[in-house]
C-alpha positions in Angstrom: -8.4 -16.0 61.5 -8.2 -19.7 61.9 -10.3 -22.4 60.4 -11.6 -20.6 57.2 -13.2 -17.6 58.9 -12.4 -15.9 55.6 -15.3 -13.4 55.5 -14.6 -12.3 59.1 -10.9 -11.9 58.3 -12.0 -9.8 55.3 -14.0 -7.5 57.6 -11.0 -7.2 59.9 -8.8 -6.3 56.9 -11.2 -3.6 55.8 -11.5 -2.2 59.3 -7.7 -2.2 59.7 -7.1 -0.8 56.2 -4.8 -3.8 55.3 -3.4 -4.5 51.8 -4.1 -8.3 51.6 -6.0 -11.2 53.1 -4.8 -14.8 53.3 -7.7 -17.2 52.5 -8.1 -20.8 53.3 -10.3 -23.0 51.1 -10.6 -20.4 48.4 -11.4 -23.1 45.8 -12.4 -26.7 46.3 -13.2 -28.3 49.7 -10.8 -30.0 52.1 -11.0 -31.4 55.6 -9.3 -29.5 58.4 -9.3 -29.6 62.2 -12.8 -28.0 62.3 -14.2 -30.5 59.7 -15.2 -29.8 56.1 -13.9 -26.5 54.8 -15.9 -25.5 51.6 -14.6 -23.3 48.8 -15.4 -19.6 49.4 -14.3 -17.7 46.4 -17.7 -16.5 45.3 -18.7 -15.5 48.8 -15.5 -13.7 49.6 -15.4 -11.9 46.2 -19.0 -10.7 46.6 -18.4 -9.6 50.2 -15.2 -7.8 49.3 -17.1 -5.9 46.6 -20.0 -5.1 48.9 -17.6 -3.6 51.4 -16.0 -1.4 48.8 -12.7 -3.2 49.3 -11.8 -4.5 45.9 -8.3 -3.0 46.6 -7.6 -5.6 49.2 -5.7 -8.5 47.5 -6.7 -12.1 48.1 -3.9 -14.6 48.6 -5.2 -18.1 48.6 -3.6 -21.2 50.1 -3.2 -24.1 47.6 -3.5 -27.5 49.2 -3.6 -25.9 52.7 -1.3 -27.3 55.4 -2.7 -29.2 58.3 -5.5 -30.5 56.1 -6.5 -33.6 54.2 -7.1 -33.3 50.5 -8.8 -36.6 49.8 -11.8 -34.9 48.3 -9.6 -33.4 45.6 -7.2 -36.3 45.3 -7.7 -36.4 41.5 -6.4 -32.8 41.3 -2.8 -31.7 41.8 -1.6 -28.3 43.0 -1.4 -26.8 39.5 -5.1 -27.8 39.0 -6.0 -25.9 42.2 -3.8 -22.9 41.0 -5.7 -22.7 37.7 -9.0 -22.9 39.5 -8.0 -20.1 41.9 -6.8 -17.9 39.0 -10.2 -18.6 37.2 -11.8 -17.3 40.4 -9.8 -14.1 40.2 -7.3 -14.7 43.1 -4.7 -12.0 43.4 -1.9 -14.4 44.6 -1.4 -17.9 45.9 0.4 -19.4 48.9 2.3 -22.7 48.8 3.1 -24.4 52.1 4.6 -27.5 53.5 2.3 -30.1 55.1 2.6 -28.5 58.5 3.7 -25.3 60.2 7.5 -24.9 60.0 7.8 -27.3 57.1 8.8 -25.9 53.7 6.8 -26.8 50.6 8.3 -29.6 48.4 10.6 -27.8 46.0 9.3 -29.8 43.0 5.7 -28.7 43.9 6.5 -25.1 44.6 8.6 -24.9 41.3 5.6 -26.3 39.4 3.3 -23.6 40.8 5.8 -20.9 40.1 6.2 -22.1 36.5 2.5 -22.1 35.8 1.2 -19.2 37.9 0.1 -15.9 36.3 -0.3 -14.4 39.8 2.3 -13.8 42.5 3.4 -16.9 44.4 4.1 -16.7 48.1 5.8 -19.4 50.2 3.8 -19.7 53.4 5.7 -22.0 55.7 9.1 -23.4 56.5 11.4 -20.7 55.3 14.6 -20.4 57.3 17.9 -18.5 57.0 19.4 -21.6 55.6 16.8 -22.5 52.9 15.8 -18.9 51.9 18.5 -18.8 49.1 16.8 -21.9 47.4 13.3 -20.4 47.5 14.1 -16.7 47.0 14.5 -16.7 43.2 11.4 -18.7 42.7 8.8 -16.8 44.9 7.3 -13.4 44.9 6.8 -13.2 48.7 7.2 -15.1 51.9 5.1 -15.5 55.1 7.6 -16.1 57.8 7.0 -16.7 61.5 8.2 -19.8 63.2 11.8 -19.4 62.1 12.0 -16.3 64.4 11.1 -18.3 67.5 13.3 -20.4 69.8 14.2 -23.7 68.1 11.8 -22.7 65.2 8.9 -23.7 67.4 5.8 -21.6 66.6 4.9 -21.5 70.3 8.4 -20.5 71.4 9.5 -17.1 72.5 10.9 -14.7 69.9 14.6 -15.3 69.4 16.5 -12.2 68.3 19.5 -14.2 67.1 17.3 -16.2 64.7 15.8 -13.0 63.5 19.2 -11.4 62.9 20.4 -14.5 61.1 17.4 -14.6 58.9 17.7 -10.9 58.0 21.4 -11.4 57.1 20.3 -14.2 54.8 17.6 -12.0 53.4 19.9 -9.1 52.6 22.4 -11.5 51.0 19.6 -12.9 48.8 18.5 -9.3 47.8 22.1 -8.5 46.7 22.9 -11.7 44.9 19.6 -13.3 43.6 16.9 -12.1 41.2 13.4 -12.6 42.8 10.8 -14.2 40.6 8.6 -11.1 40.2 11.5 -9.1 38.7 11.9 -11.5 35.9 8.4 -11.3 34.6 7.7 -9.7 31.3 4.8 -7.3 30.6 
């Protein structure tokens, strides 16, 4: 669901018996294409509970792509992470500035170091850069890289999919993912 339709997306997740929900604007406000997006943690958590869907995990975008974060310019991404954890998020998503752009390594590394919840990379992962991000993240949301020229509006490209999966299998054999190194 685009443009922070988080409660509607939750209702879809419940109806479809999904495992998780990706939420925009979980904590703090930002400005997106539809205008001001306000934090929704309280509303989404209450709605999830009212629907009897506490088993559906909430993954919240931090410093969401395609948005302006001037309202929270005094906070960095780790500040937003800590606030999301305080509001009982189940995992966080780190992205680049736009679709198809990976997050800045320095920024994603800081989130991974400080997070007590799973960290997903939500944009810009390719067959080529997957080995750099694989050991640091708990999950990946991948889409554009499977399309012609990596264009999110392009047709699916089976060669790109095969190449990505070869890289994925190589990473699984050779690299230790972040979640497997946690203690306790």
